[in-house]
C-alpha positions as CSV (number, residue, x, y, z in Angstrom):
1,X,-83.6,234.1,-103.7
2,X,-86.6,231.9,-103.1
3,X,-86.8,228.2,-103.6
4,X,-89.2,227.2,-106.3
5,X,-91.2,224.0,-106.3
6,X,-91.5,221.9,-109.5
7,X,-95.1,223.1,-110.0
8,X,-93.9,226.8,-109.7
9,X,-91.1,226.2,-112.1
10,X,-93.4,224.7,-114.7
11,X,-95.8,227.6,-114.3
12,X,-93.0,230.2,-114.8
13,X,-91.6,228.2,-117.8
14,X,-95.0,228.4,-119.4
15,X,-95.2,232.2,-118.8
16,X,-91.7,232.7,-120.1
17,X,-92.2,230.8,-123.3
18,X,-93.5,233.8,-125.1
19,X,-91.1,236.4,-123.6
20,X,-88.4,238.1,-125.7
21,X,-84.9,238.4,-124.2
22,X,-84.6,241.6,-122.2
23,X,-80.8,241.6,-121.7
24,X,-78.0,240.2,-123.9
25,X,-74.6,239.2,-122.6
26,X,-71.8,239.6,-125.1
27,X,-68.2,238.8,-125.2
28,X,-67.5,240.8,-122.1
29,X,-69.5,238.3,-120.0
30,X,-71.3,239.2,-116.9
31,X,-70.2,242.6,-115.8
32,X,-71.5,245.2,-113.3
33,X,-73.3,247.0,-116.1
34,X,-75.0,243.7,-117.1
35,X,-76.0,243.2,-113.5
36,X,-77.4,246.7,-113.4
37,X,-79.4,246.1,-116.6
38,X,-80.9,243.0,-115.2
39,X,-81.8,244.8,-111.9
40,X,-83.4,247.6,-114.0
41,X,-85.4,244.9,-115.8
42,X,-86.6,243.5,-112.5
43,X,-87.9,247.0,-111.6
44,X,-90.6,246.6,-114.2
45,X,-91.0,242.8,-114.6
46,X,-90.7,239.8,-112.4
47,X,-89.7,237.3,-115.1
48,X,-86.8,238.0,-117.4
49,X,-85.1,236.2,-120.3
50,X,-81.4,236.7,-120.8
51,X,-79.7,235.8,-124.0
52,X,-76.0,234.8,-124.1
53,X,-74.4,235.8,-127.4
54,X,-72.1,233.5,-129.3
55,X,-69.0,235.6,-128.5
56,X,-69.4,235.0,-124.7
57,X,-67.0,232.2,-123.7
58,X,-68.8,231.4,-120.4
59,X,-70.8,228.2,-120.0
60,X,-74.6,229.1,-119.9
61,X,-75.3,227.1,-116.7
62,X,-72.3,228.7,-114.8
63,X,-73.3,232.1,-116.0
64,X,-77.0,231.5,-115.0
65,X,-76.0,230.6,-111.4
66,X,-73.7,233.7,-111.3
67,X,-76.5,235.9,-112.5
68,X,-79.1,234.5,-110.0
69,X,-76.7,234.9,-107.1
70,X,-75.7,238.4,-108.1
71,X,-79.2,239.6,-108.6
72,X,-80.8,237.6,-105.8
73,X,-83.2,236.0,-108.2
74,X,-84.3,232.4,-108.8
75,X,-83.1,230.5,-111.8
76,X,-86.1,229.0,-113.6
77,X,-84.6,227.5,-116.7
78,X,-81.5,227.3,-119.0
79,X,-82.2,226.3,-122.6
80,X,-79.2,226.5,-124.9
81,X,-78.0,230.1,-124.6
82,X,-81.2,231.5,-123.0
83,X,-81.7,231.9,-119.3
84,X,-85.0,232.5,-117.6
85,X,-84.9,234.1,-114.1
86,X,-87.6,235.2,-111.6
87,X,-87.5,237.7,-108.9
88,X,-90.9,238.7,-107.2
89,X,-91.6,242.3,-106.4
90,X,-92.1,242.8,-102.7
91,X,-94.8,245.4,-102.7
92,X,-97.1,244.4,-105.6
93,X,-96.3,241.0,-107.1
94,X,-97.8,240.6,-110.5
95,X,-97.2,236.9,-110.9
96,X,-99.0,234.8,-108.3
97,X,-97.2,231.4,-108.0
98,X,-99.3,228.3,-107.4
99,X,-98.8,226.5,-104.1
């Protein structure tokens, strides 16, 4: 997990504004299958949106920190029940963060 500066967070939030949620978390909460789905999403993208369904009893902020720790990604934003997370690809990063 990398530490993001305020400028980098704003940049990623702007990129994530038009993304559709890649993974949905239902009433089962964050499971190993959910973690696997998020990791598979990071194989093709560096910035993911995760939607928490209404049936999930977990708090969005707590779930966001659990997801970012489990997937070794950086939490960018939590708005309502939508989480935006970032994990750069090591070989060929697509998103170039501002300094």
